[in-house]
C-alpha positions in Angstrom: 36.3 8.5 -65.1 37.1 9.7 -61.3 34.2 9.5 -58.8 35.9 11.3 -56.1 35.2 14.9 -54.4 34.5 16.8 -57.4 32.7 14.5 -60.1 30.1 15.0 -56.3 30.4 18.6 -56.7 29.9 18.7 -60.1 26.9 15.9 -60.0 25.3 18.3 -57.5 25.1 21.7 -59.2 24.2 20.5 -62.6 21.2 18.5 -60.4 20.4 21.6 -58.3 20.8 23.5 -62.2 17.9 21.5 -63.5 15.6 22.2 -60.5 16.2 26.3 -61.0 15.9 25.6 -64.9 13.0 23.6 -64.6 11.4 26.7 -62.1 12.6 29.5 -64.4 10.7 27.9 -68.0 7.6 27.0 -65.2 7.6 30.3 -64.4 7.7 31.7 -67.7 5.4 29.9 -69.1 3.0 30.9 -66.8 3.6 34.3 -67.0 3.5 34.4 -70.7 0.0 32.8 -70.2 -0.9 35.7 -67.6 -0.4 37.9 -70.2 -1.4 37.1 -73.3 -4.6 37.0 -71.1 -5.0 39.5 -69.8 -4.1 41.8 -73.5 -6.7 39.1 -75.1 -9.2 37.8 -72.8 -10.1 40.9 -71.1 -13.7 40.8 -72.9 -13.9 37.1 -74.2 -14.3 34.2 -73.8 -12.7 31.3 -75.5 -14.0 27.7 -75.6 -12.1 24.7 -76.0 -14.3 22.1 -74.5 -14.3 20.6 -71.7 -12.3 24.1 -70.4 -13.1 27.7 -71.1 -10.3 30.5 -71.0 -11.9 33.3 -68.9 -10.0 36.1 -67.5 -10.7 36.3 -63.9 -8.7 37.6 -60.8 -7.9 36.1 -57.5 -7.2 38.5 -54.5 -6.5 35.6 -52.0 -4.9 32.1 -51.9 -6.0 28.3 -53.2 -9.8 29.0 -53.7 -10.2 32.7 -52.6 -8.9 31.8 -49.2 -7.4 35.1 -47.4 -9.1 37.1 -50.0 -9.6 39.6 -47.7 -6.7 40.0 -45.7 -4.3 43.4 -46.6 -2.7 41.7 -49.9 1.3 42.5 -48.4 -0.2 39.3 -45.9 -1.0 36.9 -48.9 2.7 38.2 -50.6 5.0 38.5 -47.3 3.4 34.4 -46.4 3.6 33.5 -49.7 6.9 35.0 -50.6 7.9 32.8 -46.9 6.7 30.1 -48.4 8.4 29.7 -52.1 12.0 30.8 -50.5 11.7 27.9 -48.0 10.8 25.6 -50.9 14.0 26.4 -52.9 15.7 26.0 -49.8 14.1 22.5 -49.6 14.8 22.3 -53.2 18.5 23.2 -52.8 19.1 21.0 -50.3 17.2 17.6 -51.7 18.3 18.2 -55.6 22.0 16.0 -54.6 20.2 13.0 -53.2 16.8 13.6 -56.0 15.9 11.9 -59.0 15.3 13.2 -62.1 11.7 12.7 -61.9 11.9 14.8 -58.0 13.8 17.5 -59.4 11.5 18.0 -62.4 8.7 18.1 -60.1 10.1 20.1 -57.2 11.0 22.3 -59.9 7.4 22.6 -61.6 6.5 24.0 -57.4 8.9 26.2 -57.2 8.7 27.9 -61.0 4.5 28.1 -59.7 4.6 29.3 -56.8 7.5 32.4 -57.9 5.1 33.0 -61.1 2.0 33.5 -58.6 4.4 35.3 -56.1 5.3 37.6 -59.2 2.4 38.1 -60.6 0.7 39.1 -56.6 3.1 41.7 -55.8 2.5 44.3 -59.0 -1.1 44.5 -57.4 -2.4 42.5 -55.1 -3.8 39.5 -57.2 -3.3 36.4 -59.4 -4.8 36.1 -63.0 -6.0 33.1 -63.6 -7.6 31.9 -66.6 -8.3 28.6 -67.2 -12.3 27.9 -66.2 -13.7 25.1 -66.4 -17.6 25.6 -64.8 -17.1 22.8 -62.1 -13.9 23.9 -60.5 -12.8 27.2 -59.5 -11.1 29.3 -62.1 -7.1 28.2 -61.7 -4.2 28.9 -64.1 -0.9 27.3 -65.5 1.6 28.4 -62.6 -1.6 26.3 -60.0 -1.3 23.5 -62.1 2.7 22.9 -62.0 1.9 23.6 -57.7 -0.2 20.6 -57.3 0.9 18.5 -60.4 4.2 18.4 -58.8 3.2 18.0 -55.3 1.3 14.5 -56.7 4.3 13.9 -58.0 7.0 13.9 -55.1 4.1 12.8 -52.9 3.7 9.6 -55.0 7.5 9.7 -55.0 8.0 9.1 -51.7 5.2 7.0 -50.7 6.3 4.5 -52.8 8.8 1.5 -52.0 11.9 1.6 -53.9 14.1 -1.1 -55.8 18.1 -0.7 -56.0 19.1 1.1 -58.7 15.9 2.8 -59.3 16.8 6.2 -61.5 13.4 8.1 -60.8 14.3 9.4 -57.4 17.6 7.5 -56.4 16.3 7.0 -52.7 17.5 4.7 -49.9 16.2 1.0 -51.5 13.4 -0.3 -49.5 13.9 -3.4 -46.9 10.8 -4.9 -45.9 11.8 -5.7 -42.5 12.2 -9.9 -41.8 8.9 -12.1 -40.6 9.2 -12.4 -36.8 10.5 -16.1 -36.0 9.1 -15.9 -32.5 6.0 -18.5 -32.2 5.0 -17.0 -28.7 1.6 -15.8 -27.8 2.6 -14.9 -24.6 2.2 -10.8 -24.4 3.7 -11.4 -21.2 7.4 -10.0 -19.9 9.0 -10.3 -17.2 
């Protein structure tokens, strides 16, 4: 099998497509859950033990930050951030392992789902309530968990042939053999 430019181009397209497919799936799941929540939770709450399904709306971003800003400002800022995430993922996907690509797709899907939801009426539909944390939605969960996975992957040392990220292997710096204790240099 050839490993020339054609196979590299095919691999890059496939890796980018996996990020987009994950993003579309995550956005569809969240937007479907938001639609179901608006139609079924308008006058009720469903207790699932640790979490309740309860309809709420957030005109701000995380933790209602910016809820007094005009909705077009929030849409413009979150839209710009979503585009930046897509551009970064497009650039990064050819070198990213499958775990990082799925995590990146989850972040993008969550961001796009919240952007699409907000674009209609200026608010994001939330439906997951714990009682000790602000009400949130699956898109928020995709964003947070995706960023956490990416951060953990970037923070850990890589071994040669690591299938999770296909990153450059971690090389421990050689120990210094200089036994001189004098810190003055000529």
